[in-house]
N, C-alpha and C positions, 0 to 999 in steps of 0.2 A: 495399540490404541493410536489413532491419528493425532497429529500434533501440529501446531502452528509454530514455525521457526521464523523469528524476526531477525533479519540481518542487521549488523551494526549500522549500515547506511539507513535502513528503514527506521531503526530506533532513533537515530539522530534526526531524521525527518520528523518523527512524532514529537520529540522533545522540542525541536525548533518551532513546530506548529503550535504546540501548547504554549510555549513561552511567548510567542508573538501575539497570540490571541489573549493570553492572560494579562498582558500589559494594559488592556482596556477592560477585560471582563473575565475574571477567573472562572465563574460558573459556565460561561460559554466555552472556555478552553476545556474544562472538564467534560462538557457535553460532546464536543468534537472528539476528544480522546475516547470516551465511552462508545461513541458511534463507530469509531474505527475498530475497537475491540469486538463489537457486535458484528461488524462487517467481516472481520477475520473468521469469526465462528461460522457465519453463513458460508463463506468460501470454503472452509474446512468441510462442512457438510455437503457442499455441492461444488467441487473444485473446477468443474468445467463451465460454470455459470458465467464467468467473465468472457470478455471479448479477446480473441487472439491478437497479440501485438505483433504486427509485421514490421520487422526491422531489417536493415541491410547487414548488420553485424551478426555473424554466426553465434557469438557468445550470448546473444539475446534470444535465441531460439527457445520456444516453449513458454515464453512469458505471456501472461494474460493480464487484463486490466478490468477493474470494477470500481464504480464510484462508492465513496464512503456514504453509508446510509444517512439520509437527511442533509448531507453536505456534498452534493454532486460536483462541486468545483474541485474537490480533493479526490484523487484517484489512487487506489491501491494497485501496485504492480506486483504480481506474484507468479510463482511457478508451482504447479502441482508436482508432488514428489511421491515416492512409494509410501512414505510415512505420514503424508498429510499435505501441507502447503508450506512454501517458503515465501514470506513477504520480503520483496526485494527493495521496494521504495514506496513511499507515500508522498505524492507530489501534487502541487496545484496544477490544474489543467492547462495553464498558460506557460508552464515551464518547458524548456527544451528537453523533451522526454528521452530521446535516444541518447543524447549526450550524458544526461544525468543517470540514466539506467546503466550505461557503460561504466561510468565512474563508480557506481555502487555495486557492480556485479563482479 
């Protein structure tokens, strides 16, 4: 059965995102977290739906990106695997993607 594997870096991203938003609005933080989980299920069902991420570093080969449902400023970076998908990072669209992806990969 296909599965979603969330890397420690992606888990840390999600916790940090929730914590930041919850400072002002816990319900909003829960909504973003739930949207991320829904996005992961969508990606699991259709792993090629995301956009290929073209990076200079060979270690980042095969990574794809897809916006979090209803929160397009947050992007899930993932890699399709034989057993499902691996969520590598969940980053704000303005962050230095390649640098952060390399650190979490």
